[in-house]
ROBAKOL-626647 format. One record per residue: x, y, z of N, C-alpha, C, O in turn. Coordinates in steps of 0.1 Angstrom, whole numbers, plus 5000, padded with zeros to 4 digits. Example, Ala and Ser with C-alpha at 12.3 -4.5 7.8 and 13.67 -1.06 7.14 Angstrom:
// ROBAKOL-626647
513249435078512349555078513249675078514249675085 512849785071513749895071512950005079513450115080 
// end
This chain:
// ROBAKOL-626647
687292858165686992888156686592868141687792888137 686092848131686292748122687192828114687692938118 687392738100688592838092687992878076688592908066 686692858078685492988077685293128077685293218069 685093098095684793218099686393328097686293458096 687593258098689093308098688993388085689393498084 688593308076688893348064687993488059688193568050 686793468069685993608066686593688069686593788061 687493698083687593808095688693878083688893998081 689493768075690693828069690393878059690993988058 689393858047688493918036688194078043688594188041 687394028050686194178056687694318061687794438059 688594228069689794408070690194418056690294528050 690294338051690994378034689894478027690194588022 688694408028687594498019687394618026687494718018 687294648040686894768044687794848042687594958036 689394788047690494858043690594948029690595068029 690494878019690194938009689594987998689895017987 688094988009686995038004687195147994686295157986 687895217993687795347989688295297974688495377964 688395197972689195157955687795087952687395117941 687095017958685794997953684795027959683894977951 684295087969682595067973682195257971682095357979 682095237955681295397950681295347938681995257934 679795437927679395467918679995497910679995627910 680995437896681495517890680895567879681695617871 679795567877679495697867678395787873677595867867 678695757890678095917897679095997897678696117899 680295977894681396057898681596147885681396087875 681896257884682596327874683096317866682996337854 684596257881685796227877687196147887687196177899 687996067882688095967892688096027909688396137913 687695917916687495967935689095897938689395827948 689895917930691195917936691996037927692996027919 691396147929691696237921692896357930693296467927 693196287939693896367950695396237950696496257956 695196107941696496027941696596037925696195957917 697496197920697496237908698496137900698396167888 699096077902700095977895698795817890698495757880 698295817903697795647899696595687886696195617876 696195807891695095907884695995897865695495847855 696995927866697495937856697895827847697695817835 698495737854698795547847697295487843696995417834 696495557854695395497844694695537829694195477819 694795657831694095717818695295697804695195727792 696895617813697495597799697195457791697495417780 696595427800696495227795695395307786694595397788 695695217773695095237756693895107758694095047768 693195087753691594997752692094907749691294817753 693094837743693594677742694494647754694794527756 695094777767695494717774694494687785694694597793 693394777783692294767796691694637792691894547800 690994617781690894457781691594357787691194267794 692794377781693994267785693594267806693694167814 693294337808693794347823692694307828692794217836 691194367823690094317823689794167826688894137833 690594097819690593967815691093887820690593767820 692193917827693193807836693193877849693793987849 692693817860692993867872693893887875693993977883 695093817872697093797878697393897874697893987881 697193897860697894057855697194197855697594307850 696294197860695394267870696394307881696994407882 696394197888696894197903697994297900697994417904 699094237890700194257892700294407889700894487897 699694437878699394547875698894667886699194787886 698094627894697494757905698794717921698794767932 699694617918700594577934701194677935701694687946 701694807925701794897930701295007938701795037949 700295067934699195117943698695037947699694967945 697594947953697294877959697894777968697794657966 698594827977699494737986698994577991699794487993 697194547992697094477995696694357981696294237982 696794447968696394327958696694197958695894107957 697494197959698494067958697893957970698193837969 697193997980696593927989695293907989694793847998 694793937983693593977981693393847968692893737969 693893887961693793767952694493607956694193507951 695193627965695493487971694393427984693993317988 694193497986692293477998691593427987691493307987 691093497977690293447962690393297961689393247961 691293237959691893147955691793037965691592927960 691793047975691792957985690192897990689992838001 689292917981687792867975688392757966688892817956 688592647965689092577952688092497945686892487948 688792457937687392347933686892227936687492147943 685492207932685692047940685791957935686191967923 685591797940685991697931684691697926683691747932 684591627913683391587907683191427904684291367905 681991357900682491237899681391237890680391307890 682091127883681191167871680391047865680790937863 678891127861677191047861677191007845677691057835 676490907847675890917831674290917831673490837836 674191027821672791087818672291017807672891037797 671190917805670690947794670390997782669691097784 670390987767669891067759668891097760667991027764 668491217756667291337758666891367772665891437773 667291347782667491457794667391587792666691667797 668691617779668591777776667891787771668191877763 666291747768665791847758665291987766665192017777 664992047757664892217758666192277765666292397764 666692247769667692337776669192337771669992257768 669192477772670392567768671592467769671592377778 672692487759673992367764674692437771675292367779 674792587772675492647788675092607804675792597814 673992587803672392547811672392447813671592417822 672992337807672992187808674192167811674292087821 675192217806676692187815676992247830677892227838 676192327831675692367846675492287856676092237866 674492277851673292117857674692017862675191987872 674791977850675791837852677091867858677791777862 677592007858678392007865678392027884679291987892 677092107887676292097896676491947905677291907914 675491907897675391747904676191637902675691527903 677091647900678091647898678991597912679391497917 678991737915679791777928678791697945679191647956 677891727940676791657951677191567959677891487953 676991527971677191417977675891327977674791387976 676191187977675091087975674591027986674790907990 674091127990673591118008672091048010671491068020 671090937999670490927999669190938006668590848013 668891078003667891188004667191197992667491207981 666091187997664791287988665291387987666191417994 664791457976665391587967664491707967663691727958 664691787975664091917971664792067958665892117961 664192097949664592137939664092307937663392337927 664692417950663792537948664092607939665292617934 663192697935662892777919662892727910662992807901 662592617908662592497899662692507882663292437874 661592637882661292707869660992527867660492457876 661392487850661092327846661392227849660792127845 662392217857662892137864663792047861663891927865 664892147849665992067845666691967853666891847854 667092127863667892047882667191887882667591787875 666691897886665491747891665191657881664791547885 665191667870664991547860666991497867666991407876 667891527863669391527865669491447878669991327879 669091507885668891427902668091337903668591227904 666991347902666391177895666991107890667591017898 667291107877667790947875669090907883669290807889 669791007881671291007886671590957901672590897905 670291007911670190937923669290837927669090777937 668690817916667290737922666490767933666190687941 666090917934665790957946664191067941664091147931 663391047951662291107945662791347944663691417948 661991367940662291507935661191587939660191557933 661091677948660191807948660591907940661791937943 660091987930660392047924659292157927658192127922 659492317936659092387941659192537927660292587923 657892567924658092627909656892787914655892757920 657192927912655793007915655293017899654093057899 655793007886654993027873654192867872654592747872 653092917873651792787871652792697859653392587859 652592787849652592677833654292677833654592677821 655392667840656392597842656292457849656992357848 655192477857654792397866654392277856655092177856 653792287851652892237839653792197827653292097820 654792227823655492227813656592107820656591987816 657292157830658192057837657091907845657791817849 655591897845654891747850655291697833655791597830 654991757828654691697816656291667810656591547810 656991707808658191657808658991527816659591427811 658791547826658991417839657891307835657991197842 657191297829656291237826656391147814656291017812 656791247806657991117796658791067795659090977788 659391127804660491057813660990947821662090887823 659390927829659790807836660190867848661190807851 659990957856660991027861659991067879658991147880 660491017888659691047900659991197908660691217918 658991307897659291427908658191507907657691547896 657691537919656691657923656491807920656891897929 655991837912655791957911654992047920653792027920 655492127926654792227937654392367931655492417926 653492447930653092537928653492627938653292557948 653892707941654192797952655592907950656592887944 655193027959655793137958656993057972656593007983 658493067965659393037978659293157988659893137999 658693267984658493347999657093328011656693358022 656693288001655093268015654693148024655893098024 654193088029653992998039653492898034653192798041 653392938017652692748014653592658014653392538016 655192758009656292698004656492608019656292488020 656792698028656692578042656892448039657992388041 655592398035655492278034656492168029656792058033 656892288015657592138005659192148011660092118002 659592178025660492118033660792088040661192168048 660891968043660791848054662591858058663591918053 662391758068663891738077664091638070665291658068 663791558065664791398056664791448040664391388029 665291548042665691628026667191668025667991678034 667191688010668491748007668291837994668391797982 667892007998667292077999668692147983669892157987 668392167972669392227964668592377955667392407955 669392427949669292547943670292587934671392587940 670292617924670892677914671092807906670792797894 671192867909671393007906670393077911670293187907 669492997923668593137928669193227928670393217929 668293367927668693497930668593557945667693607953 669693537946669393737959668593647975668893547981 667593737978666693667992665993547987665293497996 665893467976665093347976666193217977665793107977 667993247977668393117985668393188000668593108009 668293268000669093358018667193278022667093218033 666093288015664793218024665393058023665393008034 665892978013665592868012666892848024666792718026 667792878031668592888041667892888050667592788057 667492988053666793018068665592898066665792788073 664392898057663992738063663892658064663092588070 665292608054666192488059666692468078666592378086 667092578078667792568091666692528102666692448111 665392628098664592608107663492508110662692508119 663692428100662692278098663792198101663392078098 665592198108666192128107666892028095667591928095 666392118087667092018071667891888070668991938070 668091788070669591678070670491798058671691818062 670091878043671591878040670491988030669291988028 671892098024671092198016672592238007673592258012 672492237998673192297987672992407976672392367966 673292537978673292557968674392687959675592697962 673892747952675192807942674492967941673793007932 674693047952673993167954673993277936674193207926 673893357935673193447917672793537929672593517940 672893657922672493817921671993817930670893787932 673193867941672493937956672494037954673394077961 671994137946671494267948669994267949669394357955 669394157944667894127941667494127954666894027956 667594197966666794157978665794247979665594337971 664994217991664094337996664094448004663194518006 665394458009665994548021666894658007667294627996 666894788013667994888007669494858007670394898000 669294748019671194758024670994578025669894518026 672194538024672194388025672294368041672894428050 671094238044671494208055672094058059671793948054 673394098071674693998070673193888078672193918084 673793748075672793628081673693548096672993498105 675293548095675693498104676393618116676793728114 676493558128676993658138678193708134678193828136 679193668128680693708121680093828118680193928125 679493808106679093898092678693998099679194108098 677693988107677094098116677994198127677494288134 679494148125680394258135680794358120681294468121 680494308111681094408103681294528102680894578113 681594598097681194788095681494758080682294838075 681094678072680694738057679194738054678694628054 678594818052677294848054677294838028677794928021 676794748024676594728011675594728006674794638008 675294857997674194867991673994827980674994817973 672394787974672494737963673594737950673794637943 674294877947674994887939676294807942676794727934 676894837955677694747958677694567956678594507952 676294507960676194417954676094347941675994227940 676194417931676594407914677494357915677594247909 678394417922680094417915680594247917681594207912 679894177924680094047921679794007903680493927896 678694077900678193987888678994057878678794017867 679894137879680094227868681494167861682594197863 681094067852682693977847682494057833681594107826 683994037833684394127822684194017805685193947802 683194027799682693997786683694047775683794167773 684693907762684694007755684293967745684193857740 683894107741682494127729683294197715684194277714 682494127704682594237691682794387691682194467697 683794397683683594517678682394657677682194777679 681994577674680094617664679394637686678994747691 679394527693678594557705679694627714679294707722 680994597713681794737722681294887717680994967725 681294927702680895007696679295057704679195167708 678494997706677395037706677395087718676695187722 678195007725677794997743678595167746677995257752 680095187741680695307738679395437742679095497752 678495417723678195537724676995557733676895667738 676195457737675295487744675795517760675395627765 676495457766677195487780677895607775678395647786 678395687767679695827764677995937767677796027774 676795857756675995977754674795997770673996087771 675095907777674495907792675395987799674896057808 676595977798677296007807677396177805677696257814 677096197793677196347787676296427789676596537792 674696387788673696407794673896427807673296527812 674596367812674096377827674896537831674596627838 676096497825677096657827676296737823676296817831 675496767813674796877802673496877820673696957829 672296777820671696827835671996867848671196927855 673396837852674396907864674197017859673397087865 674997067847675197177844674097287842674397407844 672497237837671397317838670797347849670197447850 670797237861670097197872670897267885670297297895 671897287884673097397892673697237905674397257915 673197117901673697007914674196947904674196947892 674996867920675696737910675596627912676596547912 674296587915673596457919673296367905672396387897 674196277903673596187891671796187887670896217895 671696147871670396167869670496057859671196067849 669695917863669495807853668495807846667395837850 668695747833667595797824666995647821667695557827 665895587814665795487815666095417805666695487798 665995297800666595247788665895297772664895347767 666895257768666795347751666795237744667395137744 665895307735665895207721666795187714666895307711 667795127705669195117702668995207692669495317693 667895167679668195287674667995437669668295497658 667195477686667295637687669495657688669795767683 670195617690671295587696672295657682673195747684 671895597665672095647655671795737651672395777641 670495837657670195977655671296087659671196197655 672096047665672796157675673096167689672696077696 673696257693673596307708672796427710672196437721 672696487704671296557707670196537702669396627702 669796397697668496407698668596277709667496247710 669296207716669096127724669696237739670196197749 669596347736669396467749667996527752667496537763 667296557734666296587737665496477743664896497754 665296297737664496207741664596187758663596157765 666196217765666296157779665696337784665096357795 665896437774664896527790663796517789663396477800 662896537781661796467776661196397791660396447799 661996287792661396147798662096217815661496177825 662896287817662896327829662596467840662896487852 661896547827661696657827662396797831662296867840 663196797818664996817825664796957809664796917798 664597117810664297147800665997187798666997187805 665397227782666697217777666597367765665897387754 667797467775667697507762668297567751669297497747 667997677743667997717724670197657720670797577713 670397737729671597787730672797657730673897677728 672397547733674097437737674897407728674597387716 675897387732676997307724676597177724676397157736 676297067719675896957718677296857718677596747724 678096927709679296887700680696837717681296737720 680497027726680996997735680596877748681396817754 679296877750679296797761679096627755678996527763 679196597739679696457743680896457740681096337739 681696497737683396497738683296507753683496387756 683096577767682896577774682296417780682996367788 681096347777681096227778681796147775682496107785 681996097766682596047762684396077768684995987761 685296127774686196147781685796067796686595987800 684496097805684096097815683995927814684495857823 683295867801683395737795684795637796684795517796 686395767795686995647796687795647812688895597816 686595727820687495757835686295587840686495477845 685695627838684695537840685195397841685195317850 685695387825686195277822686795217832686395107836 688095307836688895267841689095267857689995227865 687295337860687395297873686795177880686795147892 686195097870685495007868686294877866685894767869 687294897863688694797860689194757868689694637870 689294917878690094887898689294837905689694777915 687794837902686894797910686794597906686194517912 687494597899687394407891688194337905687894237910 689494427911690294347918689494317932689894227940 688394397933687794387948686494217941686394117949 685594217928685294187925684993997933683993987938 685793877933685693777937685893777952685093727959 687193837957687193857973685193867978684693787985 684593997971683094057978682593927970682293997960 682393837967681393747962681493647976680693627985 683093587972683393497986682893598000681793568005 683493708005682593718014681393678014681193588022 680693708010678993698007679093558011678993538023 679293468005679493318008679793298018678993228025 681093338024681193328035679793338046679193238050 679493458048678793448054677693378052677193388063 677193328048675793198043676493068046675792968047 677893078049678892888051678592918068677692868074 679593028074679593068087677393068093676992998102 676793138087675393098091674792968095673992948104 675492858086675092808085675892658095675292548095 676792678100677792648112677392688123676992628133 677392818121676592858134675392758140675392728152 674192708128673192678132673292518127672692448119 674392478135674492278140675292238123675492118122 675792318113675992258101677692228094678392328092 678092138091678592098086679292168073679492058067 679892268064680092308055681092318047682092288052 681192348036682292328028681692418013680592438010 682592438009682492568001683792547989684992547993 683492517976684092537963683592557951682392567950 684192567944683692577930683292457922684292397925 682692377914681492337907681992347887681692257878 682492427886682792407875683892517868684092607876 684692557854685192637851683992777845682992787838 685192857853684293017848683893037840682993117841 684192967823683493017809681892957809680993027803 681592817817680792757824679592877829678792927822 679792877838679493037848679793077857679693037869 680593217848680993317865680293257879681093187885 679293267883678393217899679093087896678393017888 679993047900680192867903680292827912680492707913 680392907923680392897939679492777941678492757934 679892707950678692617956678892577975679692517982 678292607977677592607991676992487994675992467989 677592368004676992268007677092238020678292228025 676192218028675892198045674592068048673392058046 675891988054675191898065674791878078675591878088 673791858079673391898095673891758106673291648108 675091818113675891798120675091638129675591528127 674391648134672991548143672091448133671391348135 672591528119671191438108671091248112669991188114 672691188114672291068114671391008130671190888133 670991158140670491058151669091098152668291058161 668691208136667091238140666591128132665391108132 
// end
């Protein structure tokens, strides 16, 4: 049994055991899901907004704060730290190669490239966009690059840039899910995908394995962007898990706490509390206890007040509003529910990285089962991108192919 299989089993057991702390939808709940544990709920409500922000920004502080209430808090965080930073090899990229690339994206590309081993293989850039990563791969490894992208205009723009930079990059206009894209994947190749979403990177792994591709390196992203209603495990070991993950569950790894300005915080408070207040109102009117989602709203509408928001939302969702509604009371209830929801989300943050690693390990174990040597690590610091996990796999028998 590999180390990754063992780590998967340990994480899986803890995620299953503690699922009542994270596997639910806070915004769909009227109040705390742990209402039977009154001291825990009282402690959460006693946290002021500054404490909430501090704990949300520091996983170790959050872990320490939750240890009296969640006995596995410390071991969960420790297991998440078993995935270590990967060694980076500094590479020189000529001036001008970052043209048109946002600064943080450029940092991600450089970091991703610097942890990739030099295998002397041609590259396949999956879901390439304009081929930003392909530029760096081509110049730093002196190997040809095939960049597959489904938006034709991005292919045209990428080809133009590659010609200007005199790079050996061939763009292929194809849908990553279609049979046409199979032709871009060959055995003697190193396939890469930096932040290909959900089923896009899953499709790449499955196709590389089918073609017995020599190597593949991915940084997974947006696990919830899947075609099925629930997560489909890839590895044999993950298929034995009792966890059933909804698209909402799969969003949890993406919910990083970002320190925002006061204006942004206030706007979010107004919108979310309005939504939660309206939801309580519609439950009362319909005599049901089912959450009702509301479409995206123009921010200008929020300045018109809670009553105007309710009238807009009711019209969108076909809810009849009687004349005698005490909108002030429902707004107050929405604001109180916002505070509860925020504190439930804080608790769920403890499980964010462990679940992300669980998902990465499923991919790693799948590749191991298919005859690959696999390595998982982080390729950059979280401020550059929170989605900083990299899975690298090399076929064990590739030297004999």
